[in-house]
PyMOL CGO cylinders between C-alpha atoms (Angstrom):
from pymol import cmd
from pymol.cgo import CYLINDER

trace = [
    CYLINDER, -4.17, -20.25, 25.57, -3.08, -18.35, 28.64, 0.3, 1, 1, 1, 1, 1, 1,
    CYLINDER, -3.08, -18.35, 28.64, -0.86, -20.96, 30.18, 0.3, 1, 1, 1, 1, 1, 1,
    CYLINDER, -0.86, -20.96, 30.18, 2.77, -20.10, 30.79, 0.3, 1, 1, 1, 1, 1, 1,
    CYLINDER, 2.77, -20.10, 30.79, 4.91, -20.49, 27.71, 0.3, 1, 1, 1, 1, 1, 1,
    CYLINDER, 4.91, -20.49, 27.71, 7.42, -22.76, 29.46, 0.3, 1, 1, 1, 1, 1, 1,
    CYLINDER, 7.42, -22.76, 29.46, 4.85, -25.58, 29.56, 0.3, 1, 1, 1, 1, 1, 1,
    CYLINDER, 4.85, -25.58, 29.56, 3.96, -25.20, 25.88, 0.3, 1, 1, 1, 1, 1, 1,
    CYLINDER, 3.96, -25.20, 25.88, 5.30, -27.76, 23.43, 0.3, 1, 1, 1, 1, 1, 1,
    CYLINDER, 5.30, -27.76, 23.43, 6.36, -26.87, 19.90, 0.3, 1, 1, 1, 1, 1, 1,
    CYLINDER, 6.36, -26.87, 19.90, 3.10, -28.30, 18.60, 0.3, 1, 1, 1, 1, 1, 1,
    CYLINDER, 3.10, -28.30, 18.60, 1.07, -26.25, 21.09, 0.3, 1, 1, 1, 1, 1, 1,
    CYLINDER, 1.07, -26.25, 21.09, 2.90, -23.09, 19.98, 0.3, 1, 1, 1, 1, 1, 1,
    CYLINDER, 2.90, -23.09, 19.98, 2.28, -23.95, 16.33, 0.3, 1, 1, 1, 1, 1, 1,
    CYLINDER, 2.28, -23.95, 16.33, -1.41, -24.52, 17.11, 0.3, 1, 1, 1, 1, 1, 1,
    CYLINDER, -1.41, -24.52, 17.11, -1.51, -21.23, 19.03, 0.3, 1, 1, 1, 1, 1, 1,
    CYLINDER, -1.51, -21.23, 19.03, 0.04, -19.33, 16.11, 0.3, 1, 1, 1, 1, 1, 1,
    CYLINDER, 0.04, -19.33, 16.11, -2.32, -20.95, 13.60, 0.3, 1, 1, 1, 1, 1, 1,
    CYLINDER, -2.32, -20.95, 13.60, -5.36, -20.15, 15.74, 0.3, 1, 1, 1, 1, 1, 1,
    CYLINDER, -5.36, -20.15, 15.74, -4.20, -16.58, 16.43, 0.3, 1, 1, 1, 1, 1, 1,
    CYLINDER, -4.20, -16.58, 16.43, -3.09, -15.73, 12.90, 0.3, 1, 1, 1, 1, 1, 1,
    CYLINDER, -3.09, -15.73, 12.90, -6.42, -14.42, 11.50, 0.3, 1, 1, 1, 1, 1, 1,
    CYLINDER, -6.42, -14.42, 11.50, -6.98, -12.19, 14.53, 0.3, 1, 1, 1, 1, 1, 1,
    CYLINDER, -6.98, -12.19, 14.53, -3.38, -10.96, 14.43, 0.3, 1, 1, 1, 1, 1, 1,
    CYLINDER, -3.38, -10.96, 14.43, -3.69, -10.24, 10.69, 0.3, 1, 1, 1, 1, 1, 1,
    CYLINDER, -3.69, -10.24, 10.69, -6.88, -8.22, 11.24, 0.3, 1, 1, 1, 1, 1, 1,
    CYLINDER, -6.88, -8.22, 11.24, -5.29, -6.25, 14.04, 0.3, 1, 1, 1, 1, 1, 1,
    CYLINDER, -5.29, -6.25, 14.04, -2.13, -5.48, 12.07, 0.3, 1, 1, 1, 1, 1, 1,
    CYLINDER, -2.13, -5.48, 12.07, -4.11, -4.58, 8.94, 0.3, 1, 1, 1, 1, 1, 1,
    CYLINDER, -4.11, -4.58, 8.94, -6.23, -2.22, 11.06, 0.3, 1, 1, 1, 1, 1, 1,
    CYLINDER, -6.23, -2.22, 11.06, -3.00, -0.60, 12.26, 0.3, 1, 1, 1, 1, 1, 1,
    CYLINDER, -3.00, -0.60, 12.26, -1.04, -0.31, 8.98, 0.3, 1, 1, 1, 1, 1, 1,
    CYLINDER, -1.04, -0.31, 8.98, -3.77, -0.57, 6.30, 0.3, 1, 1, 1, 1, 1, 1,
    CYLINDER, -3.77, -0.57, 6.30, -1.71, -2.85, 4.08, 0.3, 1, 1, 1, 1, 1, 1,
    CYLINDER, -1.71, -2.85, 4.08, -2.18, -6.61, 3.76, 0.3, 1, 1, 1, 1, 1, 1,
    CYLINDER, -2.18, -6.61, 3.76, 1.40, -7.14, 2.64, 0.3, 1, 1, 1, 1, 1, 1,
    CYLINDER, 1.40, -7.14, 2.64, 2.86, -5.11, 5.50, 0.3, 1, 1, 1, 1, 1, 1,
    CYLINDER, 2.86, -5.11, 5.50, 0.47, -6.77, 7.97, 0.3, 1, 1, 1, 1, 1, 1,
    CYLINDER, 0.47, -6.77, 7.97, 1.69, -10.19, 6.83, 0.3, 1, 1, 1, 1, 1, 1,
    CYLINDER, 1.69, -10.19, 6.83, 5.35, -9.15, 7.16, 0.3, 1, 1, 1, 1, 1, 1,
    CYLINDER, 5.35, -9.15, 7.16, 4.70, -7.74, 10.63, 0.3, 1, 1, 1, 1, 1, 1,
    CYLINDER, 4.70, -7.74, 10.63, 2.85, -10.92, 11.64, 0.3, 1, 1, 1, 1, 1, 1,
    CYLINDER, 2.85, -10.92, 11.64, 5.86, -13.00, 10.62, 0.3, 1, 1, 1, 1, 1, 1,
    CYLINDER, 5.86, -13.00, 10.62, 8.20, -10.68, 12.51, 0.3, 1, 1, 1, 1, 1, 1,
    CYLINDER, 8.20, -10.68, 12.51, 5.88, -10.91, 15.52, 0.3, 1, 1, 1, 1, 1, 1,
    CYLINDER, 5.88, -10.91, 15.52, 6.17, -14.70, 15.51, 0.3, 1, 1, 1, 1, 1, 1,
    CYLINDER, 6.17, -14.70, 15.51, 9.96, -14.55, 15.15, 0.3, 1, 1, 1, 1, 1, 1,
    CYLINDER, 9.96, -14.55, 15.15, 10.34, -12.11, 18.05, 0.3, 1, 1, 1, 1, 1, 1,
    CYLINDER, 10.34, -12.11, 18.05, 7.88, -14.11, 20.10, 0.3, 1, 1, 1, 1, 1, 1,
    CYLINDER, 7.88, -14.11, 20.10, 9.93, -17.28, 19.69, 0.3, 1, 1, 1, 1, 1, 1,
    CYLINDER, 9.93, -17.28, 19.69, 13.17, -15.47, 20.63, 0.3, 1, 1, 1, 1, 1, 1,
    CYLINDER, 13.17, -15.47, 20.63, 11.86, -14.54, 24.09, 0.3, 1, 1, 1, 1, 1, 1,
    CYLINDER, 11.86, -14.54, 24.09, 12.70, -16.29, 27.35, 0.3, 1, 1, 1, 1, 1, 1,
    CYLINDER, 12.70, -16.29, 27.35, 9.81, -18.80, 27.67, 0.3, 1, 1, 1, 1, 1, 1,
    CYLINDER, 9.81, -18.80, 27.67, 9.48, -18.94, 31.45, 0.3, 1, 1, 1, 1, 1, 1,
    CYLINDER, 9.48, -18.94, 31.45, 8.68, -15.24, 31.70, 0.3, 1, 1, 1, 1, 1, 1,
    CYLINDER, 8.68, -15.24, 31.70, 5.58, -15.26, 29.47, 0.3, 1, 1, 1, 1, 1, 1,
    CYLINDER, 5.58, -15.26, 29.47, 2.34, -15.66, 31.40, 0.3, 1, 1, 1, 1, 1, 1,
    CYLINDER, 2.34, -15.66, 31.40, -0.21, -14.77, 28.71, 0.3, 1, 1, 1, 1, 1, 1,
    CYLINDER, -0.21, -14.77, 28.71, 0.80, -15.80, 25.19, 0.3, 1, 1, 1, 1, 1, 1,
    CYLINDER, 0.80, -15.80, 25.19, -1.96, -13.84, 23.45, 0.3, 1, 1, 1, 1, 1, 1,
    CYLINDER, -1.96, -13.84, 23.45, -1.31, -10.57, 25.29, 0.3, 1, 1, 1, 1, 1, 1,
    CYLINDER, -1.31, -10.57, 25.29, 2.43, -10.93, 24.79, 0.3, 1, 1, 1, 1, 1, 1,
    CYLINDER, 2.43, -10.93, 24.79, 2.04, -11.61, 21.06, 0.3, 1, 1, 1, 1, 1, 1,
    CYLINDER, 2.04, -11.61, 21.06, -0.27, -8.60, 20.57, 0.3, 1, 1, 1, 1, 1, 1,
    CYLINDER, -0.27, -8.60, 20.57, 2.13, -6.38, 22.51, 0.3, 1, 1, 1, 1, 1, 1,
    CYLINDER, 2.13, -6.38, 22.51, 4.92, -7.36, 20.14, 0.3, 1, 1, 1, 1, 1, 1,
    CYLINDER, 4.92, -7.36, 20.14, 2.63, -6.77, 17.15, 0.3, 1, 1, 1, 1, 1, 1,
    CYLINDER, 2.63, -6.77, 17.15, 1.53, -3.35, 18.45, 0.3, 1, 1, 1, 1, 1, 1,
    CYLINDER, 1.53, -3.35, 18.45, 5.15, -2.30, 18.93, 0.3, 1, 1, 1, 1, 1, 1,
    CYLINDER, 5.15, -2.30, 18.93, 6.12, -3.47, 15.45, 0.3, 1, 1, 1, 1, 1, 1,
    CYLINDER, 6.12, -3.47, 15.45, 3.16, -1.67, 13.87, 0.3, 1, 1, 1, 1, 1, 1,
    CYLINDER, 3.16, -1.67, 13.87, 3.99, 1.53, 15.77, 0.3, 1, 1, 1, 1, 1, 1,
    CYLINDER, 3.99, 1.53, 15.77, 7.65, 1.31, 14.69, 0.3, 1, 1, 1, 1, 1, 1,
    CYLINDER, 7.65, 1.31, 14.69, 6.59, 0.73, 11.09, 0.3, 1, 1, 1, 1, 1, 1,
    CYLINDER, 6.59, 0.73, 11.09, 4.27, 3.74, 11.10, 0.3, 1, 1, 1, 1, 1, 1,
    CYLINDER, 4.27, 3.74, 11.10, 6.94, 5.93, 12.72, 0.3, 1, 1, 1, 1, 1, 1,
    CYLINDER, 6.94, 5.93, 12.72, 9.36, 4.89, 9.97, 0.3, 1, 1, 1, 1, 1, 1,
    CYLINDER, 9.36, 4.89, 9.97, 6.85, 5.88, 7.31, 0.3, 1, 1, 1, 1, 1, 1,
    CYLINDER, 6.85, 5.88, 7.31, 6.28, 9.22, 9.03, 0.3, 1, 1, 1, 1, 1, 1,
    CYLINDER, 6.28, 9.22, 9.03, 10.02, 9.86, 9.13, 0.3, 1, 1, 1, 1, 1, 1,
    CYLINDER, 10.02, 9.86, 9.13, 10.32, 9.05, 5.43, 0.3, 1, 1, 1, 1, 1, 1,
    CYLINDER, 10.32, 9.05, 5.43, 7.44, 11.36, 4.55, 0.3, 1, 1, 1, 1, 1, 1,
    CYLINDER, 7.44, 11.36, 4.55, 8.91, 14.13, 6.67, 0.3, 1, 1, 1, 1, 1, 1,
    CYLINDER, 8.91, 14.13, 6.67, 12.24, 13.86, 4.84, 0.3, 1, 1, 1, 1, 1, 1,
    CYLINDER, 12.24, 13.86, 4.84, 10.68, 14.11, 1.41, 0.3, 1, 1, 1, 1, 1, 1,
    CYLINDER, 10.68, 14.11, 1.41, 10.30, 17.70, 0.36, 0.3, 1, 1, 1, 1, 1, 1,
    CYLINDER, 10.30, 17.70, 0.36, 7.71, 18.64, -2.25, 0.3, 1, 1, 1, 1, 1, 1,
    CYLINDER, 7.71, 18.64, -2.25, 8.96, 21.26, -4.72, 0.3, 1, 1, 1, 1, 1, 1,
    CYLINDER, 8.96, 21.26, -4.72, 6.80, 24.37, -4.69, 0.3, 1, 1, 1, 1, 1, 1,
    CYLINDER, 6.80, 24.37, -4.69, 6.01, 24.15, -8.39, 0.3, 1, 1, 1, 1, 1, 1,
    CYLINDER, 6.01, 24.15, -8.39, 4.62, 20.61, -8.08, 0.3, 1, 1, 1, 1, 1, 1,
    CYLINDER, 4.62, 20.61, -8.08, 0.87, 20.18, -8.13, 0.3, 1, 1, 1, 1, 1, 1,
    CYLINDER, 0.87, 20.18, -8.13, -0.26, 19.16, -4.67, 0.3, 1, 1, 1, 1, 1, 1,
    CYLINDER, -0.26, 19.16, -4.67, -2.94, 16.49, -4.54, 0.3, 1, 1, 1, 1, 1, 1,
    CYLINDER, -2.94, 16.49, -4.54, -6.27, 17.28, -2.95, 0.3, 1, 1, 1, 1, 1, 1,
    CYLINDER, -6.27, 17.28, -2.95, -5.73, 16.91, 0.78, 0.3, 1, 1, 1, 1, 1, 1,
    CYLINDER, -5.73, 16.91, 0.78, -9.40, 16.23, 1.53, 0.3, 1, 1, 1, 1, 1, 1,
    CYLINDER, -9.40, 16.23, 1.53, -9.97, 12.71, 2.82, 0.3, 1, 1, 1, 1, 1, 1,
    CYLINDER, -9.97, 12.71, 2.82, -11.75, 10.27, 0.53, 0.3, 1, 1, 1, 1, 1, 1,
    CYLINDER, -11.75, 10.27, 0.53, -15.32, 9.28, 1.35, 0.3, 1, 1, 1, 1, 1, 1,
    CYLINDER, -15.32, 9.28, 1.35, -14.20, 5.73, 2.17, 0.3, 1, 1, 1, 1, 1, 1,
    CYLINDER, -14.20, 5.73, 2.17, -11.69, 7.08, 4.70, 0.3, 1, 1, 1, 1, 1, 1,
    CYLINDER, -11.69, 7.08, 4.70, -14.33, 9.26, 6.34, 0.3, 1, 1, 1, 1, 1, 1,
    CYLINDER, -14.33, 9.26, 6.34, -16.78, 6.36, 6.61, 0.3, 1, 1, 1, 1, 1, 1,
    CYLINDER, -16.78, 6.36, 6.61, -14.05, 4.03, 7.93, 0.3, 1, 1, 1, 1, 1, 1,
    CYLINDER, -14.05, 4.03, 7.93, -12.98, 6.58, 10.55, 0.3, 1, 1, 1, 1, 1, 1,
    CYLINDER, -12.98, 6.58, 10.55, -16.59, 7.13, 11.63, 0.3, 1, 1, 1, 1, 1, 1,
    CYLINDER, -16.59, 7.13, 11.63, -17.14, 3.38, 11.92, 0.3, 1, 1, 1, 1, 1, 1,
    CYLINDER, -17.14, 3.38, 11.92, -13.91, 2.93, 13.85, 0.3, 1, 1, 1, 1, 1, 1,
    CYLINDER, -13.91, 2.93, 13.85, -14.84, 5.85, 16.10, 0.3, 1, 1, 1, 1, 1, 1,
    CYLINDER, -14.84, 5.85, 16.10, -18.22, 4.28, 16.83, 0.3, 1, 1, 1, 1, 1, 1,
    CYLINDER, -18.22, 4.28, 16.83, -16.59, 0.91, 17.51, 0.3, 1, 1, 1, 1, 1, 1,
    CYLINDER, -16.59, 0.91, 17.51, -14.07, 2.55, 19.83, 0.3, 1, 1, 1, 1, 1, 1,
    CYLINDER, -14.07, 2.55, 19.83, -16.84, 4.38, 21.71, 0.3, 1, 1, 1, 1, 1, 1,
    CYLINDER, -16.84, 4.38, 21.71, -18.68, 1.09, 22.16, 0.3, 1, 1, 1, 1, 1, 1,
    CYLINDER, -18.68, 1.09, 22.16, -15.47, -0.58, 23.35, 0.3, 1, 1, 1, 1, 1, 1,
    CYLINDER, -15.47, -0.58, 23.35, -14.85, 2.20, 25.88, 0.3, 1, 1, 1, 1, 1, 1,
    CYLINDER, -14.85, 2.20, 25.88, -18.48, 2.08, 27.02, 0.3, 1, 1, 1, 1, 1, 1,
    CYLINDER, -18.48, 2.08, 27.02, -18.14, -1.67, 27.64, 0.3, 1, 1, 1, 1, 1, 1,
    CYLINDER, -18.14, -1.67, 27.64, -15.26, -1.17, 30.10, 0.3, 1, 1, 1, 1, 1, 1,
    CYLINDER, -15.26, -1.17, 30.10, -15.87, -1.57, 33.83, 0.3, 1, 1, 1, 1, 1, 1,
    CYLINDER, -15.87, -1.57, 33.83, -16.72, 1.81, 35.42, 0.3, 1, 1, 1, 1, 1, 1,
    CYLINDER, -16.72, 1.81, 35.42, -13.43, 2.37, 37.28, 0.3, 1, 1, 1, 1, 1, 1,
    CYLINDER, -13.43, 2.37, 37.28, -11.34, 1.23, 34.31, 0.3, 1, 1, 1, 1, 1, 1,
    CYLINDER, -11.34, 1.23, 34.31, -13.30, 3.49, 31.94, 0.3, 1, 1, 1, 1, 1, 1,
    CYLINDER, -13.30, 3.49, 31.94, -12.92, 6.45, 34.32, 0.3, 1, 1, 1, 1, 1, 1,
    CYLINDER, -12.92, 6.45, 34.32, -9.14, 6.00, 34.54, 0.3, 1, 1, 1, 1, 1, 1,
    CYLINDER, -9.14, 6.00, 34.54, -8.83, 5.43, 30.79, 0.3, 1, 1, 1, 1, 1, 1,
    CYLINDER, -8.83, 5.43, 30.79, -10.74, 8.63, 30.00, 0.3, 1, 1, 1, 1, 1, 1,
    CYLINDER, -10.74, 8.63, 30.00, -8.72, 10.66, 32.51, 0.3, 1, 1, 1, 1, 1, 1,
    CYLINDER, -8.72, 10.66, 32.51, -5.56, 9.44, 30.81, 0.3, 1, 1, 1, 1, 1, 1,
    CYLINDER, -5.56, 9.44, 30.81, -6.64, 9.64, 27.15, 0.3, 1, 1, 1, 1, 1, 1,
    CYLINDER, -6.64, 9.64, 27.15, -9.24, 12.41, 27.06, 0.3, 1, 1, 1, 1, 1, 1,
    CYLINDER, -9.24, 12.41, 27.06, -8.06, 14.65, 29.90, 0.3, 1, 1, 1, 1, 1, 1,
    CYLINDER, -8.06, 14.65, 29.90, -4.39, 13.80, 29.24, 0.3, 1, 1, 1, 1, 1, 1,
    CYLINDER, -4.39, 13.80, 29.24, -3.57, 13.39, 32.92, 0.3, 1, 1, 1, 1, 1, 1,
    CYLINDER, -3.57, 13.39, 32.92, -0.41, 11.57, 33.98, 0.3, 1, 1, 1, 1, 1, 1,
    CYLINDER, -0.41, 11.57, 33.98, -0.45, 8.37, 36.04, 0.3, 1, 1, 1, 1, 1, 1,
    CYLINDER, -0.45, 8.37, 36.04, 0.61, 10.45, 39.05, 0.3, 1, 1, 1, 1, 1, 1,
    CYLINDER, 0.61, 10.45, 39.05, -2.19, 13.00, 38.55, 0.3, 1, 1, 1, 1, 1, 1,
    CYLINDER, -2.19, 13.00, 38.55, -4.83, 10.28, 38.13, 0.3, 1, 1, 1, 1, 1, 1,
    CYLINDER, -4.83, 10.28, 38.13, -3.56, 8.46, 41.22, 0.3, 1, 1, 1, 1, 1, 1,
    CYLINDER, -3.56, 8.46, 41.22, -3.74, 11.67, 43.26, 0.3, 1, 1, 1, 1, 1, 1,
    CYLINDER, -3.74, 11.67, 43.26, -7.20, 12.60, 41.97, 0.3, 1, 1, 1, 1, 1, 1,
    CYLINDER, -7.20, 12.60, 41.97, -8.68, 9.15, 42.66, 0.3, 1, 1, 1, 1, 1, 1,
    CYLINDER, -8.68, 9.15, 42.66, -6.63, 8.46, 45.80, 0.3, 1, 1, 1, 1, 1, 1,
    CYLINDER, -6.63, 8.46, 45.80, -5.14, 5.24, 44.39, 0.3, 1, 1, 1, 1, 1, 1,
    CYLINDER, -5.14, 5.24, 44.39, -1.61, 4.07, 43.64, 0.3, 1, 1, 1, 1, 1, 1,
    CYLINDER, -1.61, 4.07, 43.64, 0.14, 4.65, 40.32, 0.3, 1, 1, 1, 1, 1, 1,
    CYLINDER, 0.14, 4.65, 40.32, 0.38, 0.87, 39.92, 0.3, 1, 1, 1, 1, 1, 1,
    CYLINDER, 0.38, 0.87, 39.92, -3.41, 0.66, 40.14, 0.3, 1, 1, 1, 1, 1, 1,
    CYLINDER, -3.41, 0.66, 40.14, -3.67, 3.32, 37.43, 0.3, 1, 1, 1, 1, 1, 1,
    CYLINDER, -3.67, 3.32, 37.43, -1.22, 1.34, 35.30, 0.3, 1, 1, 1, 1, 1, 1,
    CYLINDER, -1.22, 1.34, 35.30, -3.21, -1.87, 35.88, 0.3, 1, 1, 1, 1, 1, 1,
    CYLINDER, -3.21, -1.87, 35.88, -6.51, -0.26, 34.85, 0.3, 1, 1, 1, 1, 1, 1,
    CYLINDER, -6.51, -0.26, 34.85, -4.98, 1.32, 31.73, 0.3, 1, 1, 1, 1, 1, 1,
    CYLINDER, -4.98, 1.32, 31.73, -3.49, -2.03, 30.69, 0.3, 1, 1, 1, 1, 1, 1,
    CYLINDER, -3.49, -2.03, 30.69, -6.87, -3.69, 31.27, 0.3, 1, 1, 1, 1, 1, 1,
    CYLINDER, -6.87, -3.69, 31.27, -8.62, -0.98, 29.25, 0.3, 1, 1, 1, 1, 1, 1,
    CYLINDER, -8.62, -0.98, 29.25, -6.29, -1.49, 26.30, 0.3, 1, 1, 1, 1, 1, 1,
    CYLINDER, -6.29, -1.49, 26.30, -6.62, -5.28, 26.42, 0.3, 1, 1, 1, 1, 1, 1,
    CYLINDER, -6.62, -5.28, 26.42, -10.41, -5.14, 26.71, 0.3, 1, 1, 1, 1, 1, 1,
    CYLINDER, -10.41, -5.14, 26.71, -10.73, -2.54, 23.93, 0.3, 1, 1, 1, 1, 1, 1,
    CYLINDER, -10.73, -2.54, 23.93, -8.43, -4.58, 21.68, 0.3, 1, 1, 1, 1, 1, 1,
    CYLINDER, -8.43, -4.58, 21.68, -10.47, -7.70, 22.38, 0.3, 1, 1, 1, 1, 1, 1,
    CYLINDER, -10.47, -7.70, 22.38, -13.73, -5.83, 21.71, 0.3, 1, 1, 1, 1, 1, 1,
    CYLINDER, -13.73, -5.83, 21.71, -12.44, -4.37, 18.42, 0.3, 1, 1, 1, 1, 1, 1,
    CYLINDER, -12.44, -4.37, 18.42, -10.97, -7.63, 17.10, 0.3, 1, 1, 1, 1, 1, 1,
    CYLINDER, -10.97, -7.63, 17.10, -14.10, -9.62, 17.95, 0.3, 1, 1, 1, 1, 1, 1,
    CYLINDER, -14.10, -9.62, 17.95, -16.54, -7.27, 16.19, 0.3, 1, 1, 1, 1, 1, 1,
]
cmd.load_cgo(trace, "trace")
């Protein structure tokens, strides 16, 4: 459903949420690795979604996943802050810091999936995405290098993220 939100009825929004829920749950679980937290974040996503000004939303799915991504990022930052605050006494046994086999396999699988997603991008979008992510160039630097506007860089990066997200959630 990519129609503007202002034409959506309550029933259409409910249908949209019901249809999107499994995909949103998978995405949030992939981000936070906790079913309970993913469910809480999904509910918060829906609440924030419904609080927005309806006439400004052009793509319900993209808007909902943007909210979800922001909530997941905020959640993970909060966890990081908590972990940073906790100090481990020097006389405490420190657990083995080596990753578990399951984590290694999951990361390898995710890495392969991400490589496939990036490879599936249109050439220009992939080039801009790699300049930004791999070469760590700014929008301005990419625009200068490719002789395009910064808005075009922004557009291609947004497209890359949407296409990669779609690829990863559909596989």
